[in-house]
Biopython code that builds the backbone (N, CA, C, O; Angstrom):
import numpy as np
from Bio.PDB.StructureBuilder import StructureBuilder

atoms = [
    (1, "MET", "N", (-148.515, -171.137, -15.714)),
    (1, "MET", "CA", (-147.883, -171.881, -14.751)),
    (1, "MET", "C", (-148.989, -172.572, -13.635)),
    (1, "MET", "O", (-148.796, -173.653, -13.079)),
    (2, "ARG", "N", (-149.892, -171.916, -13.487)),
    (2, "ARG", "CA", (-150.926, -172.384, -12.595)),
    (2, "ARG", "C", (-151.692, -173.647, -13.173)),
    (2, "ARG", "O", (-152.027, -174.629, -12.511)),
    (3, "THR", "N", (-151.911, -173.445, -14.535)),
    (3, "THR", "CA", (-152.371, -174.603, -15.102)),
    (3, "THR", "C", (-151.707, -175.855, -15.296)),
    (3, "THR", "O", (-152.301, -176.930, -15.371)),
    (4, "LEU", "N", (-150.509, -175.709, -15.372)),
    (4, "LEU", "CA", (-149.378, -176.905, -15.261)),
    (4, "LEU", "C", (-149.563, -177.419, -13.651)),
    (4, "LEU", "O", (-149.704, -178.626, -13.458)),
    (5, "THR", "N", (-149.559, -176.593, -12.638)),
    (5, "THR", "CA", (-149.519, -177.050, -11.319)),
    (5, "THR", "C", (-150.776, -177.765, -11.113)),
    (5, "THR", "O", (-150.780, -178.778, -10.414)),
    (6, "ASN", "N", (-151.879, -177.312, -11.680)),
    (6, "ASN", "CA", (-153.310, -177.900, -11.423)),
    (6, "ASN", "C", (-153.294, -179.498, -12.223)),
    (6, "ASN", "O", (-154.024, -180.427, -11.876)),
    (7, "LEU", "N", (-152.521, -179.545, -13.097)),
    (7, "LEU", "CA", (-152.514, -180.915, -13.795)),
    (7, "LEU", "C", (-151.775, -182.028, -12.928)),
    (7, "LEU", "O", (-152.059, -183.225, -12.958)),
    (8, "VAL", "N", (-150.812, -181.457, -12.174)),
    (8, "VAL", "CA", (-149.831, -182.447, -11.688)),
    (8, "VAL", "C", (-150.528, -183.675, -10.726)),
    (8, "VAL", "O", (-150.098, -184.828, -10.687)),
    (9, "THR", "N", (-151.663, -183.179, -9.985)),
    (9, "THR", "CA", (-152.454, -184.218, -9.290)),
    (9, "THR", "C", (-152.979, -185.516, -10.057)),
    (9, "THR", "O", (-152.777, -186.672, -9.685)),
    (10, "GLY", "N", (-153.699, -185.118, -11.210)),
    (10, "GLY", "CA", (-154.267, -186.100, -12.169)),
    (10, "GLY", "C", (-153.035, -187.021, -12.853)),
    (10, "GLY", "O", (-153.132, -188.235, -13.038)),
    (11, "ARG", "N", (-151.970, -186.285, -13.159)),
    (11, "ARG", "CA", (-150.945, -186.961, -13.985)),
    (11, "ARG", "C", (-150.298, -187.844, -12.786)),
    (11, "ARG", "O", (-150.077, -189.036, -12.996)),
    (12, "LEU", "N", (-150.047, -187.360, -11.747)),
    (12, "LEU", "CA", (-149.364, -188.211, -10.725)),
    (12, "LEU", "C", (-150.296, -189.507, -10.308)),
    (12, "LEU", "O", (-149.799, -190.596, -10.019)),
    (13, "LYS", "N", (-151.439, -189.295, -10.314)),
    (13, "LYS", "CA", (-152.337, -190.490, -9.983)),
    (13, "LYS", "C", (-152.023, -191.616, -11.125)),
    (13, "LYS", "O", (-151.870, -192.786, -10.773)),
    (14, "TRP", "N", (-151.927, -191.232, -12.529)),
    (14, "TRP", "CA", (-151.750, -192.265, -13.569)),
    (14, "TRP", "C", (-150.185, -192.924, -13.364)),
    (14, "TRP", "O", (-149.864, -194.095, -13.565)),
    (15, "PHE", "N", (-149.341, -191.837, -12.913)),
    (15, "PHE", "CA", (-147.978, -192.432, -12.759)),
    (15, "PHE", "C", (-147.847, -193.367, -11.584)),
    (15, "PHE", "O", (-147.196, -194.408, -11.660)),
    (16, "ASP", "N", (-148.397, -193.025, -10.636)),
    (16, "ASP", "CA", (-148.458, -193.929, -9.339)),
    (16, "ASP", "C", (-148.969, -195.248, -9.403)),
    (16, "ASP", "O", (-148.530, -196.130, -8.665)),
    (17, "ARG", "N", (-150.014, -195.475, -10.371)),
    (17, "ARG", "CA", (-150.329, -196.821, -10.665)),
    (17, "ARG", "C", (-149.277, -197.724, -11.434)),
    (17, "ARG", "O", (-149.547, -198.905, -11.653)),
    (18, "HIS", "N", (-148.039, -197.148, -11.857)),
    (18, "HIS", "CA", (-147.283, -197.702, -12.612)),
    (18, "HIS", "C", (-145.864, -197.925, -12.058)),
    (18, "HIS", "O", (-145.090, -198.783, -12.484)),
    (19, "ILE", "N", (-145.569, -196.926, -10.906)),
    (19, "ILE", "CA", (-144.447, -196.904, -10.407)),
    (19, "ILE", "C", (-144.515, -196.629, -8.969)),
    (19, "ILE", "O", (-145.461, -196.011, -8.481)),
    (20, "ASP", "N", (-143.378, -197.145, -8.176)),
    (20, "ASP", "CA", (-143.226, -196.767, -6.731)),
    (20, "ASP", "C", (-141.980, -195.943, -6.743)),
    (20, "ASP", "O", (-140.874, -196.414, -7.007)),
    (21, "TRP", "N", (-142.238, -194.521, -6.405)),
    (21, "TRP", "CA", (-141.276, -193.538, -6.538)),
    (21, "TRP", "C", (-139.984, -193.707, -5.530)),
    (21, "TRP", "O", (-138.876, -193.172, -5.569)),
    (22, "ARG", "N", (-140.535, -194.625, -4.643)),
    (22, "ARG", "CA", (-139.610, -194.300, -3.327)),
    (22, "ARG", "C", (-137.851, -195.068, -3.986)),
    (22, "ARG", "O", (-137.646, -196.161, -4.513)),
    (23, "ASP", "N", (-136.928, -193.996, -3.669)),
    (23, "ASP", "CA", (-135.652, -194.486, -3.993)),
    (23, "ASP", "C", (-135.424, -194.636, -5.512)),
    (23, "ASP", "O", (-134.575, -195.443, -5.892)),
    (24, "LYS", "N", (-136.024, -194.016, -6.273)),
    (24, "LYS", "CA", (-135.673, -194.111, -7.774)),
    (24, "LYS", "C", (-135.306, -192.864, -8.170)),
    (24, "LYS", "O", (-135.685, -191.822, -7.636)),
    (25, "ALA", "N", (-134.500, -192.966, -9.193)),
    (25, "ALA", "CA", (-133.767, -191.802, -9.927)),
    (25, "ALA", "C", (-134.857, -191.560, -10.950)),
    (25, "ALA", "O", (-135.243, -192.386, -11.778)),
    (26, "VAL", "N", (-135.329, -190.257, -10.780)),
    (26, "VAL", "CA", (-136.148, -189.943, -11.942)),
    (26, "VAL", "C", (-135.829, -188.561, -12.710)),
    (26, "VAL", "O", (-135.481, -187.507, -12.177)),
    (27, "LEU", "N", (-136.009, -188.783, -13.961)),
    (27, "LEU", "CA", (-135.516, -187.653, -14.703)),
    (27, "LEU", "C", (-136.905, -187.100, -15.253)),
    (27, "LEU", "O", (-137.681, -187.803, -15.900)),
    (28, "ASP", "N", (-137.148, -185.702, -14.913)),
    (28, "ASP", "CA", (-138.348, -184.848, -15.611)),
    (28, "ASP", "C", (-137.853, -184.381, -16.731)),
    (28, "ASP", "O", (-137.083, -183.430, -16.599)),
    (29, "LEU", "N", (-138.069, -184.777, -17.851)),
    (29, "LEU", "CA", (-137.663, -184.202, -19.285)),
    (29, "LEU", "C", (-138.657, -183.179, -19.581)),
    (29, "LEU", "O", (-139.861, -183.432, -19.537)),
    (30, "GLY", "N", (-138.208, -182.066, -19.871)),
    (30, "GLY", "CA", (-139.106, -180.753, -20.125)),
    (30, "GLY", "C", (-139.986, -180.350, -18.772)),
    (30, "GLY", "O", (-141.202, -180.159, -18.772)),
    (31, "CYS", "N", (-139.235, -180.276, -17.792)),
    (31, "CYS", "CA", (-139.617, -180.195, -16.340)),
    (31, "CYS", "C", (-140.451, -178.680, -16.144)),
    (31, "CYS", "O", (-141.013, -178.393, -15.087)),
    (32, "ALA", "N", (-140.432, -177.944, -17.121)),
    (32, "ALA", "CA", (-141.182, -176.458, -16.803)),
    (32, "ALA", "C", (-140.709, -175.895, -15.578)),
    (32, "ALA", "O", (-139.534, -175.584, -15.387)),
    (33, "GLY", "N", (-141.593, -175.771, -14.788)),
    (33, "GLY", "CA", (-141.433, -174.889, -13.542)),
    (33, "GLY", "C", (-140.842, -176.088, -12.194)),
    (33, "GLY", "O", (-140.561, -175.784, -11.035)),
    (34, "GLY", "N", (-140.788, -177.476, -12.837)),
    (34, "GLY", "CA", (-140.381, -178.340, -11.631)),
    (34, "GLY", "C", (-141.456, -178.873, -10.942)),
    (34, "GLY", "O", (-141.201, -179.531, -9.933)),
    (35, "PHE", "N", (-142.817, -178.693, -11.346)),
    (35, "PHE", "CA", (-144.066, -179.419, -10.563)),
    (35, "PHE", "C", (-143.905, -180.821, -10.488)),
    (35, "PHE", "O", (-143.817, -181.404, -9.408)),
    (36, "MET", "N", (-143.861, -181.408, -11.617)),
    (36, "MET", "CA", (-143.692, -183.043, -11.417)),
    (36, "MET", "C", (-142.653, -183.432, -10.641)),
    (36, "MET", "O", (-142.799, -184.282, -9.762)),
    (37, "ALA", "N", (-141.395, -182.789, -10.920)),
    (37, "ALA", "CA", (-140.095, -183.370, -9.926)),
    (37, "ALA", "C", (-140.416, -183.070, -8.465)),
    (37, "ALA", "O", (-139.954, -183.781, -7.573)),
    (38, "ASP", "N", (-141.258, -181.949, -8.194)),
    (38, "ASP", "CA", (-141.687, -181.633, -6.670)),
    (38, "ASP", "C", (-142.678, -182.806, -6.259)),
    (38, "ASP", "O", (-142.634, -183.321, -5.141)),
    (39, "ALA", "N", (-143.548, -183.175, -7.217)),
    (39, "ALA", "CA", (-144.523, -184.124, -6.850)),
    (39, "ALA", "C", (-143.975, -185.503, -6.400)),
    (39, "ALA", "O", (-144.353, -186.048, -5.363)),
    (40, "VAL", "N", (-142.886, -186.132, -7.411)),
    (40, "VAL", "CA", (-142.306, -187.272, -7.135)),
    (40, "VAL", "C", (-141.321, -187.293, -5.873)),
    (40, "VAL", "O", (-140.951, -188.280, -5.237)),
    (41, "ALA", "N", (-141.012, -186.028, -5.690)),
    (41, "ALA", "CA", (-140.155, -185.848, -4.505)),
    (41, "ALA", "C", (-141.010, -186.330, -3.128)),
    (41, "ALA", "O", (-140.492, -186.963, -2.208)),
    (42, "ASN", "N", (-142.293, -185.942, -3.167)),
    (42, "ASN", "CA", (-143.203, -186.518, -1.981)),
    (42, "ASN", "C", (-143.333, -187.959, -2.071)),
    (42, "ASN", "O", (-143.904, -188.459, -1.102)),
    (43, "GLY", "N", (-142.988, -188.688, -2.898)),
    (43, "GLY", "CA", (-142.984, -190.131, -3.139)),
    (43, "GLY", "C", (-141.614, -190.678, -2.727)),
    (43, "GLY", "O", (-141.505, -191.897, -2.598)),
    (44, "GLY", "N", (-140.520, -189.854, -2.500)),
    (44, "GLY", "CA", (-139.354, -190.286, -2.279)),
    (44, "GLY", "C", (-138.557, -190.485, -3.181)),
    (44, "GLY", "O", (-137.708, -191.302, -2.826)),
    (45, "ALA", "N", (-138.374, -190.005, -4.530)),
    (45, "ALA", "CA", (-137.580, -190.272, -5.571)),
    (45, "ALA", "C", (-136.551, -189.183, -5.601)),
    (45, "ALA", "O", (-136.847, -188.051, -5.219)),
    (46, "GLU", "N", (-135.545, -189.432, -5.970)),
    (46, "GLU", "CA", (-134.372, -188.638, -6.214)),
    (46, "GLU", "C", (-134.665, -187.827, -7.922)),
    (46, "GLU", "O", (-134.834, -188.481, -8.950)),
    (47, "ARG", "N", (-134.663, -186.628, -7.863)),
    (47, "ARG", "CA", (-135.180, -186.011, -8.885)),
    (47, "ARG", "C", (-134.249, -185.080, -9.787)),
    (47, "ARG", "O", (-133.486, -184.249, -9.294)),
    (48, "THR", "N", (-134.370, -185.277, -10.998)),
    (48, "THR", "CA", (-133.324, -184.133, -11.997)),
    (48, "THR", "C", (-134.446, -183.795, -12.835)),
    (48, "THR", "O", (-135.212, -184.679, -13.218)),
    (49, "GLY", "N", (-134.615, -182.511, -13.171)),
    (49, "GLY", "CA", (-135.336, -181.903, -14.343)),
    (49, "GLY", "C", (-134.589, -181.174, -15.212)),
    (49, "GLY", "O", (-133.727, -180.399, -14.799)),
    (50, "ILE", "N", (-134.819, -181.331, -16.383)),
    (50, "ILE", "CA", (-134.172, -180.834, -17.398)),
    (50, "ILE", "C", (-135.167, -179.894, -18.355)),
    (50, "ILE", "O", (-136.350, -180.202, -18.506)),
    (51, "ASN", "N", (-134.739, -179.043, -18.814)),
    (51, "ASN", "CA", (-135.619, -177.919, -19.888)),
    (51, "ASN", "C", (-134.539, -177.144, -20.663)),
    (51, "ASN", "O", (-133.458, -176.839, -20.161)),
    (52, "LEU", "N", (-134.863, -176.881, -21.773)),
    (52, "LEU", "CA", (-134.287, -175.977, -22.765)),
    (52, "LEU", "C", (-134.398, -174.445, -22.405)),
    (52, "LEU", "O", (-133.438, -173.703, -22.615)),
    (53, "ALA", "N", (-135.325, -174.076, -21.978)),
    (53, "ALA", "CA", (-135.470, -172.758, -21.231)),
    (53, "ALA", "C", (-135.022, -172.285, -20.017)),
    (53, "ALA", "O", (-135.537, -172.854, -19.054)),
    (54, "ALA", "N", (-134.085, -171.273, -19.720)),
    (54, "ALA", "CA", (-133.290, -170.998, -18.535)),
    (54, "ALA", "C", (-134.263, -170.440, -17.820)),
    (54, "ALA", "O", (-134.063, -170.503, -16.607)),
    (55, "GLU", "N", (-135.409, -169.828, -18.203)),
    (55, "GLU", "CA", (-136.372, -169.152, -17.238)),
    (55, "GLU", "C", (-137.082, -169.927, -16.533)),
    (55, "GLU", "O", (-137.428, -169.641, -15.387)),
    (56, "SER", "N", (-137.475, -171.310, -17.294)),
    (56, "SER", "CA", (-138.219, -172.229, -16.582)),
    (56, "SER", "C", (-137.231, -173.018, -15.539)),
    (56, "SER", "O", (-137.672, -173.296, -14.424)),
    (57, "ILE", "N", (-136.048, -173.335, -15.861)),
    (57, "ILE", "CA", (-135.073, -173.820, -14.729)),
    (57, "ILE", "C", (-135.069, -172.917, -13.663)),
    (57, "ILE", "O", (-135.188, -173.317, -12.505)),
    (58, "SER", "N", (-134.939, -171.688, -13.957)),
    (58, "SER", "CA", (-134.599, -170.587, -12.623)),
    (58, "SER", "C", (-136.175, -170.808, -11.812)),
    (58, "SER", "O", (-136.230, -170.943, -10.589)),
    (59, "ALA", "N", (-137.212, -170.817, -12.550)),
    (59, "ALA", "CA", (-138.688, -170.694, -11.661)),
    (59, "ALA", "C", (-138.429, -172.097, -11.101)),
    (59, "ALA", "O", (-138.661, -172.207, -9.897)),
    (60, "ALA", "N", (-138.050, -173.046, -11.655)),
    (60, "ALA", "CA", (-138.097, -174.839, -10.982)),
    (60, "ALA", "C", (-137.154, -174.785, -9.550)),
    (60, "ALA", "O", (-137.575, -175.250, -8.491)),
    (61, "ARG", "N", (-135.832, -174.152, -9.691)),
    (61, "ARG", "CA", (-135.046, -173.882, -8.662)),
    (61, "ARG", "C", (-135.506, -173.075, -7.701)),
    (61, "ARG", "O", (-135.234, -173.400, -6.546)),
    (62, "THR", "N", (-136.245, -171.933, -7.912)),
    (62, "THR", "CA", (-136.903, -171.140, -6.755)),
    (62, "THR", "C", (-138.128, -172.023, -6.362)),
    (62, "THR", "O", (-138.210, -172.020, -5.134)),
    (63, "HIS", "N", (-138.857, -172.582, -6.783)),
    (63, "HIS", "CA", (-140.146, -173.398, -6.588)),
    (63, "HIS", "C", (-139.592, -174.465, -5.677)),
    (63, "HIS", "O", (-140.238, -174.737, -4.665)),
    (64, "SER", "N", (-138.534, -175.058, -5.916)),
    (64, "SER", "CA", (-138.034, -176.258, -5.253)),
    (64, "SER", "C", (-137.554, -175.777, -4.049)),
    (64, "SER", "O", (-137.993, -176.306, -3.028)),
    (65, "LYS", "N", (-136.749, -174.891, -3.954)),
    (65, "LYS", "CA", (-136.086, -174.505, -2.845)),
    (65, "LYS", "C", (-137.107, -173.844, -1.982)),
    (65, "LYS", "O", (-136.855, -173.876, -0.777)),
    (66, "SER", "N", (-138.304, -173.199, -2.382)),
    (66, "SER", "CA", (-139.230, -172.846, -1.474)),
    (66, "SER", "C", (-140.223, -173.844, -0.748)),
    (66, "SER", "O", (-141.051, -173.518, 0.102)),
    (67, "HIS", "N", (-139.974, -175.216, -1.273)),
    (67, "HIS", "CA", (-140.794, -176.364, -0.620)),
    (67, "HIS", "C", (-139.514, -177.213, -0.122)),
    (67, "HIS", "O", (-139.874, -178.345, 0.202)),
    (68, "ASP", "N", (-138.263, -177.025, 0.021)),
    (68, "ASP", "CA", (-137.351, -177.667, 0.828)),
    (68, "ASP", "C", (-137.151, -179.025, -0.030)),
    (68, "ASP", "O", (-136.944, -180.094, 0.545)),
    (69, "PHE", "N", (-137.208, -178.946, -1.117)),
    (69, "PHE", "CA", (-136.970, -179.985, -1.940)),
    (69, "PHE", "C", (-135.449, -180.168, -2.590)),
    (69, "PHE", "O", (-134.850, -179.128, -2.864)),
    (70, "ALA", "N", (-134.933, -181.177, -2.794)),
    (70, "ALA", "CA", (-133.241, -181.090, -3.135)),
    (70, "ALA", "C", (-133.284, -181.528, -4.433)),
    (70, "ALA", "O", (-132.539, -182.461, -4.732)),
    (71, "ASN", "N", (-134.161, -180.945, -5.452)),
    (71, "ASN", "CA", (-134.022, -181.392, -6.793)),
    (71, "ASN", "C", (-132.715, -180.916, -7.493)),
    (71, "ASN", "O", (-131.961, -180.047, -7.056)),
    (72, "ILE", "N", (-132.578, -181.561, -8.551)),
    (72, "ILE", "CA", (-131.390, -181.005, -9.421)),
    (72, "ILE", "C", (-132.090, -180.560, -10.871)),
    (72, "ILE", "O", (-132.824, -181.291, -11.536)),
    (73, "PHE", "N", (-131.694, -179.179, -11.215)),
    (73, "PHE", "CA", (-132.225, -178.643, -12.370)),
    (73, "PHE", "C", (-131.081, -178.290, -13.401)),
    (73, "PHE", "O", (-130.042, -177.707, -13.093)),
    (74, "ASP", "N", (-131.423, -178.733, -14.688)),
    (74, "ASP", "CA", (-130.279, -178.265, -15.714)),
    (74, "ASP", "C", (-130.828, -177.683, -16.980)),
    (74, "ASP", "O", (-131.745, -178.282, -17.540)),
    (75, "VAL", "N", (-130.364, -176.593, -17.473)),
    (75, "VAL", "CA", (-130.688, -176.160, -18.702)),
    (75, "VAL", "C", (-129.966, -177.075, -19.933)),
    (75, "VAL", "O", (-128.762, -176.912, -20.129)),
    (76, "VAL", "N", (-130.560, -177.828, -20.574)),
    (76, "VAL", "CA", (-130.147, -178.689, -21.375)),
    (76, "VAL", "C", (-131.360, -179.226, -22.363)),
    (76, "VAL", "O", (-132.507, -179.433, -21.966)),
    (77, "VAL", "N", (-130.885, -179.419, -23.774)),
    (77, "VAL", "CA", (-131.909, -180.039, -24.875)),
    (77, "VAL", "C", (-131.924, -181.310, -24.494)),
    (77, "VAL", "O", (-130.848, -181.866, -24.271)),
    (78, "GLY", "N", (-133.139, -182.004, -24.350)),
    (78, "GLY", "CA", (-133.229, -183.274, -24.167)),
    (78, "GLY", "C", (-132.366, -184.376, -25.003)),
    (78, "GLY", "O", (-131.803, -185.309, -24.429)),
    (79, "GLU", "N", (-132.317, -184.185, -26.373)),
    (79, "GLU", "CA", (-131.617, -184.939, -27.202)),
    (79, "GLU", "C", (-130.187, -184.923, -26.862)),
    (79, "GLU", "O", (-129.396, -185.753, -27.311)),
    (80, "ALA", "N", (-129.868, -183.978, -26.072)),
    (80, "ALA", "CA", (-128.162, -183.802, -25.830)),
    (80, "ALA", "C", (-127.834, -185.052, -25.046)),
    (80, "ALA", "O", (-126.691, -185.436, -25.295)),
    (81, "ARG", "N", (-128.425, -185.738, -24.255)),
    (81, "ARG", "CA", (-128.061, -187.013, -23.422)),
    (81, "ARG", "C", (-126.728, -186.578, -22.615)),
    (81, "ARG", "O", (-125.591, -187.033, -22.740)),
    (82, "LEU", "N", (-127.211, -185.539, -21.734)),
    (82, "LEU", "CA", (-126.401, -184.909, -20.760)),
    (82, "LEU", "C", (-125.708, -186.199, -19.705)),
    (82, "LEU", "O", (-124.534, -186.274, -19.342)),
    (83, "TYR", "N", (-126.732, -187.055, -19.401)),
    (83, "TYR", "CA", (-126.591, -188.002, -18.478)),
    (83, "TYR", "C", (-126.163, -189.499, -19.011)),
    (83, "TYR", "O", (-126.510, -189.857, -20.136)),
    (84, "THR", "N", (-125.448, -190.292, -18.212)),
    (84, "THR", "CA", (-124.944, -191.644, -18.541)),
    (84, "THR", "C", (-126.157, -192.412, -18.849)),
    (84, "THR", "O", (-127.250, -192.068, -18.398)),
    (85, "ASP", "N", (-125.987, -193.560, -19.689)),
    (85, "ASP", "CA", (-127.119, -194.377, -19.643)),
    (85, "ASP", "C", (-127.330, -195.105, -18.529)),
    (85, "ASP", "O", (-126.302, -195.230, -17.863)),
    (86, "ALA", "N", (-128.358, -195.671, -18.049)),
    (86, "ALA", "CA", (-129.097, -196.521, -16.797)),
    (86, "ALA", "C", (-128.811, -195.468, -15.668)),
    (86, "ALA", "O", (-128.444, -195.979, -14.610)),
    (87, "ARG", "N", (-128.904, -194.105, -15.681)),
    (87, "ARG", "CA", (-128.569, -193.142, -14.430)),
    (87, "ARG", "C", (-129.837, -192.997, -13.970)),
    (87, "ARG", "O", (-129.998, -192.584, -12.822)),
    (88, "PHE", "N", (-131.045, -193.340, -14.864)),
    (88, "PHE", "CA", (-132.473, -193.056, -14.177)),
    (88, "PHE", "C", (-133.242, -194.160, -14.169)),
    (88, "PHE", "O", (-133.153, -194.821, -15.204)),
    (89, "ASP", "N", (-134.086, -194.646, -13.210)),
    (89, "ASP", "CA", (-135.076, -195.765, -13.160)),
    (89, "ASP", "C", (-136.265, -195.228, -13.977)),
    (89, "ASP", "O", (-136.880, -196.073, -14.627)),
    (90, "ALA", "N", (-136.642, -194.077, -14.037)),
    (90, "ALA", "CA", (-137.789, -193.608, -14.865)),
    (90, "ALA", "C", (-137.754, -192.178, -15.432)),
    (90, "ALA", "O", (-137.188, -191.264, -14.832)),
    (91, "VAL", "N", (-138.310, -192.038, -16.477)),
    (91, "VAL", "CA", (-138.528, -190.575, -17.067)),
    (91, "VAL", "C", (-139.982, -190.217, -17.022)),
    (91, "VAL", "O", (-140.853, -190.943, -17.504)),
    (92, "ALA", "N", (-140.204, -189.135, -16.458)),
    (92, "ALA", "CA", (-141.359, -188.340, -16.842)),
    (92, "ALA", "C", (-141.187, -187.451, -17.932)),
    (92, "ALA", "O", (-140.189, -186.743, -18.070)),
    (93, "CYS", "N", (-142.186, -187.484, -18.735)),
    (93, "CYS", "CA", (-142.186, -186.517, -19.770)),
    (93, "CYS", "C", (-143.549, -186.199, -20.400)),
    (93, "CYS", "O", (-144.010, -186.895, -21.304)),
    (94, "VAL", "N", (-144.252, -185.007, -19.838)),
    (94, "VAL", "CA", (-145.409, -184.479, -20.067)),
    (94, "VAL", "C", (-145.315, -183.276, -20.885)),
    (94, "VAL", "O", (-144.374, -182.485, -20.844)),
    (95, "ASP", "N", (-146.407, -183.177, -21.675)),
    (95, "ASP", "CA", (-146.177, -181.982, -22.681)),
    (95, "ASP", "C", (-145.093, -181.437, -23.298)),
    (95, "ASP", "O", (-144.939, -180.242, -23.553)),
    (96, "VAL", "N", (-144.206, -182.497, -23.579)),
    (96, "VAL", "CA", (-143.050, -182.300, -24.377)),
    (96, "VAL", "C", (-142.812, -182.774, -25.857)),
    (96, "VAL", "O", (-142.283, -182.120, -26.756)),
    (97, "LEU", "N", (-143.261, -183.917, -25.911)),
    (97, "LEU", "CA", (-142.982, -184.647, -27.146)),
    (97, "LEU", "C", (-143.483, -183.949, -28.518)),
    (97, "LEU", "O", (-143.033, -184.111, -29.652)),
    (98, "GLU", "N", (-144.445, -183.203, -28.125)),
    (98, "GLU", "CA", (-144.917, -182.385, -29.590)),
    (98, "GLU", "C", (-143.929, -181.057, -29.846)),
    (98, "GLU", "O", (-144.109, -180.287, -30.790)),
    (99, "GLN", "N", (-142.838, -180.905, -28.842)),
    (99, "GLN", "CA", (-141.866, -179.907, -29.207)),
    (99, "GLN", "C", (-140.616, -180.134, -29.393)),
    (99, "GLN", "O", (-139.829, -179.195, -29.514)),
    (100, "VAL", "N", (-140.239, -181.354, -29.446)),
    (100, "VAL", "CA", (-138.851, -181.790, -29.584)),
    (100, "VAL", "C", (-138.571, -181.769, -31.148)),
    (100, "VAL", "O", (-139.409, -181.741, -32.050)),
    (101, "ALA", "N", (-137.149, -181.790, -31.248)),
    (101, "ALA", "CA", (-136.753, -181.628, -32.576)),
    (101, "ALA", "C", (-136.690, -182.980, -33.290)),
    (101, "ALA", "O", (-136.973, -183.135, -34.478)),
    (102, "ASP", "N", (-136.266, -184.006, -32.399)),
    (102, "ASP", "CA", (-135.884, -185.407, -33.013)),
    (102, "ASP", "C", (-136.496, -186.365, -32.003)),
    (102, "ASP", "O", (-135.821, -186.828, -31.084)),
    (103, "LEU", "N", (-137.756, -186.653, -32.179)),
    (103, "LEU", "CA", (-138.531, -187.613, -31.337)),
    (103, "LEU", "C", (-137.855, -189.056, -31.083)),
    (103, "LEU", "O", (-137.806, -189.593, -29.977)),
    (104, "ALA", "N", (-137.364, -189.577, -32.230)),
    (104, "ALA", "CA", (-136.807, -190.758, -32.129)),
    (104, "ALA", "C", (-135.666, -190.845, -31.053)),
    (104, "ALA", "O", (-135.501, -191.840, -30.349)),
    (105, "LYS", "N", (-134.816, -189.598, -30.985)),
    (105, "LYS", "CA", (-133.756, -189.517, -30.127)),
    (105, "LYS", "C", (-134.049, -189.297, -28.644)),
    (105, "LYS", "O", (-133.362, -189.639, -27.682)),
    (106, "ILE", "N", (-135.336, -188.587, -28.670)),
    (106, "ILE", "CA", (-135.633, -188.512, -27.186)),
    (106, "ILE", "C", (-136.484, -189.748, -26.645)),
    (106, "ILE", "O", (-136.725, -189.828, -25.441)),
    (107, "LEU", "N", (-136.877, -190.586, -27.426)),
    (107, "LEU", "CA", (-137.528, -191.756, -27.043)),
    (107, "LEU", "C", (-136.478, -192.675, -26.577)),
    (107, "LEU", "O", (-136.777, -193.799, -26.175)),
]
sb = StructureBuilder()
sb.init_structure("model")
sb.init_model(0)
sb.init_chain("A")
sb.init_seg("    ")
for serial, (resi, resn, name, xyz) in enumerate(atoms, 1):
    if name == "N":
        sb.init_residue(resn, " ", resi, " ")
    sb.init_atom(name, np.array(xyz, "f"), 0.0, 1.0, " ", f" {name:<3s}", serial, name[0])
structure = sb.get_structure()
């Protein structure tokens, strides 16, 4: 988890060049411990994180609460399309695509 946390700053610098997070609804697909979701929270985004692993979601919820972020985290397979179309303004997806069962469906 420490490695993932340390990568957030560099990744966020790249994302920040392409999007203003303020008032955006952002899906963190494959959120792991919720580190990207927490990072975009600092930019003013409404964040939702999903992950297949219940343990990751539990860690994300704990981490988010300890930092007073109101993130939403759900245990779900990304291909399941739990949310309605046009629900999110942006999707963050890092270190995930190599692990999905149906890449076309995720994209």
